[in-house]
C-alpha positions as CSV (number, residue, x, y, z in Angstrom):
1,X,121.3,51.1,133.9
2,X,120.9,52.6,137.3
3,X,118.5,49.9,138.4
4,X,120.8,47.3,137.1
5,X,123.6,48.8,139.2
6,X,121.4,48.8,142.3
7,X,120.4,45.2,142.1
8,X,123.9,43.9,141.2
9,X,125.7,41.6,143.6
10,X,126.7,43.4,146.9
11,X,130.4,43.1,146.0
12,X,129.8,45.0,142.7
13,X,127.1,47.4,143.7
14,X,129.1,50.2,145.2
15,X,131.6,50.3,142.3
16,X,128.8,50.3,139.7
17,X,126.7,53.0,141.4
18,X,129.8,55.3,141.8
19,X,130.7,54.6,138.1
20,X,127.2,55.5,137.0
21,X,127.3,58.9,138.9
22,X,130.8,59.6,137.5
23,X,129.7,58.8,134.0
24,X,126.2,60.4,133.8
25,X,125.8,62.9,136.6
26,X,129.1,64.4,137.8
27,X,131.9,63.6,135.2
28,X,134.1,66.3,136.6
29,X,134.0,65.0,140.2
30,X,136.7,62.6,141.3
31,X,135.4,59.1,141.9
32,X,137.0,59.1,145.4
33,X,134.8,62.1,146.4
34,X,131.7,60.6,144.8
35,X,132.3,57.3,146.7
36,X,132.9,59.1,150.0
37,X,129.6,60.9,149.8
38,X,127.5,58.0,148.5
39,X,128.8,55.3,150.8
40,X,128.2,57.1,154.1
41,X,126.0,55.2,156.5
42,X,127.0,51.8,155.2
43,X,125.8,52.5,151.6
44,X,122.3,53.2,152.8
45,X,121.7,55.8,150.1
46,X,121.5,53.2,147.3
47,X,120.9,50.0,149.3
48,X,117.6,51.3,150.5
49,X,116.3,51.1,147.0
50,X,116.8,47.3,146.8
51,X,113.5,45.5,145.8
52,X,111.3,44.8,148.9
53,X,109.1,41.8,149.3
54,X,106.8,43.7,151.7
55,X,106.4,47.2,153.1
56,X,107.1,50.5,151.4
57,X,109.3,50.3,148.3
58,X,111.9,53.0,148.0
59,X,113.1,54.2,144.6
60,X,116.4,55.9,143.7
61,X,116.0,58.1,140.7
62,X,118.7,59.8,138.7
63,X,117.9,63.3,139.8
64,X,118.4,62.4,143.5
65,X,122.2,62.1,142.9
66,X,122.2,65.7,141.7
67,X,120.4,66.9,144.8
68,X,122.7,65.0,147.2
69,X,126.0,66.0,145.5
70,X,125.1,69.6,144.9
71,X,124.7,70.1,148.7
72,X,127.3,67.7,150.1
73,X,130.2,68.5,147.6
74,X,129.9,72.2,147.6
75,X,131.1,74.7,150.2
76,X,128.3,77.2,151.1
77,X,126.8,78.1,154.4
78,X,123.8,76.0,155.6
79,X,121.6,76.0,158.6
80,X,123.2,73.9,161.3
81,X,120.0,73.4,163.4
82,X,116.4,74.2,163.7
83,X,117.2,77.2,165.8
84,X,119.7,78.4,163.2
85,X,117.2,78.2,160.4
86,X,115.6,81.7,160.9
87,X,119.0,83.2,160.1
88,X,119.2,81.4,156.8
89,X,115.5,81.4,155.6
90,X,115.5,83.7,152.7
91,X,113.1,86.6,152.9
92,X,110.0,87.0,150.7
93,X,109.0,83.4,150.2
94,X,106.4,83.3,153.0
95,X,105.0,86.7,152.0
96,X,104.7,85.5,148.4
97,X,103.0,82.3,149.4
98,X,100.6,84.1,151.7
99,X,99.7,86.6,149.0
100,X,98.0,84.0,146.8
101,X,96.4,82.2,149.8
102,X,95.0,85.5,150.9
103,X,93.7,86.3,147.4
104,X,92.1,82.8,147.1
105,X,90.4,83.2,150.5
106,X,89.1,86.6,149.4
107,X,87.6,85.2,146.2
108,X,86.0,82.2,148.0
109,X,84.6,84.3,150.8
110,X,82.7,86.5,148.3
111,X,81.1,83.3,147.0
112,X,80.4,81.8,150.4
113,X,82.8,79.0,150.0
114,X,84.9,78.0,153.0
115,X,88.7,77.6,152.8
116,X,91.0,75.6,155.0
117,X,94.7,75.6,154.3
118,X,96.7,72.5,155.1
119,X,100.4,73.0,156.0
120,X,102.4,69.9,155.2
121,X,105.6,69.4,157.2
122,X,108.9,68.0,155.9
123,X,109.9,64.4,156.5
124,X,112.1,65.5,159.4
125,X,109.0,65.0,161.7
126,X,109.5,61.3,161.1
127,X,112.3,60.0,163.4
128,X,113.2,57.2,160.9
129,X,113.6,59.8,158.1
130,X,115.7,62.0,160.3
131,X,117.9,59.1,161.3
132,X,118.4,58.0,157.7
133,X,119.7,61.4,156.6
134,X,122.2,61.9,159.5
135,X,125.3,61.1,157.3
136,X,124.4,64.0,155.0
137,X,123.9,67.0,157.3
138,X,124.2,69.6,154.6
139,X,121.3,68.3,152.4
140,X,119.3,67.6,155.6
141,X,119.6,71.2,156.6
142,X,116.9,72.0,154.0
143,X,114.4,70.5,156.4
144,X,115.3,73.2,159.0
145,X,114.7,76.0,156.5
146,X,111.3,74.6,155.3
147,X,110.2,74.0,158.9
148,X,111.0,77.6,159.7
149,X,109.0,78.8,156.7
150,X,106.1,76.7,157.8
151,X,106.2,78.2,161.3
152,X,106.3,81.7,159.8
153,X,103.4,80.9,157.4
154,X,101.3,79.5,160.2
155,X,101.8,82.7,162.2
156,X,100.8,84.9,159.3
157,X,97.7,82.8,158.6
158,X,96.7,82.9,162.2
159,X,97.2,86.7,162.3
160,X,95.0,87.1,159.2
161,X,92.3,84.7,160.7
162,X,92.6,82.4,157.7
163,X,91.5,78.9,158.7
164,X,94.4,76.4,158.5
165,X,95.6,73.1,159.8
166,X,99.2,72.6,160.7
167,X,99.8,68.8,160.1
168,X,103.0,68.7,162.2
169,X,101.1,67.6,165.4
170,X,99.5,64.8,163.4
171,X,102.8,63.4,162.1
172,X,105.4,64.6,164.7
173,X,107.4,61.8,166.2
174,X,105.6,58.9,164.4
175,X,108.1,56.7,162.6
176,X,107.5,55.3,159.1
177,X,105.3,58.1,157.9
178,X,107.6,59.4,155.2
179,X,109.6,57.7,152.4
180,X,113.2,58.4,153.0
181,X,114.3,59.0,149.4
182,X,111.7,61.3,148.0
183,X,110.3,62.7,151.3
184,X,106.6,61.9,150.4
185,X,104.2,60.1,152.7
186,X,104.1,56.4,153.1
187,X,100.8,54.6,153.2
188,X,101.0,55.0,157.0
189,X,101.5,58.7,156.7
190,X,98.7,59.0,154.1
191,X,96.3,57.3,156.5
192,X,97.1,59.6,159.4
193,X,96.7,62.7,157.2
194,X,93.5,61.4,155.6
195,X,91.9,61.0,159.0
196,X,92.9,64.6,159.9
197,X,91.7,66.0,156.6
198,X,88.3,64.2,157.0
199,X,88.0,65.7,160.5
200,X,88.6,69.2,159.2
201,X,86.2,68.7,156.3
202,X,83.5,67.4,158.7
203,X,84.1,70.5,160.8
204,X,83.7,72.8,157.7
205,X,80.4,71.1,157.0
206,X,79.1,72.0,160.4
207,X,79.7,68.6,162.0
208,X,77.9,66.7,159.3
209,X,80.2,63.7,158.4
210,X,81.1,63.2,154.8
211,X,79.2,60.3,153.4
212,X,81.4,57.3,152.4
213,X,81.3,56.0,148.9
214,X,79.1,52.9,148.4
């Protein structure tokens, strides 16, 4: 039903998508409020999921409405910038994540197995992704929080001398590396990361390149 609404004629699409959200996602929210949130940025939130003849295909799934609405329609404090994120980043998450990385490294070290931790950045490093989400600053603020956590985790790993690769320099400022709807890598992003991962694995093998599959 959602797909049918998305591919409906342009003059019907907005009404049908809003009606879908009202019926199946947020029945208690006024249609006017739903429409105001969804139609920002010239309806880009659902128009981007139109079938593509070439390039990366974006998909709009039902759960994505819940994420968008739960941030944009509610009144709670969010980080307003990257600099403001440290104030809002909840305590304990970095410490908890580091605890199992440290335990993993300890077990592997006893067995002579090297470990390298890859830190994956949010889609905000992609300027196209950041531009797409400008009409929804509240939900986009989650990127600031996660970037702050990544910075903190990198610092903790460095202090503990645990080998790691921060992928932000690999992806920073390169457009078209993240899908806009689900925030995962595009084929372009995957290619850049794959090259960086291979370089790290080669380094772990003492400079001996990984043999390519026949």
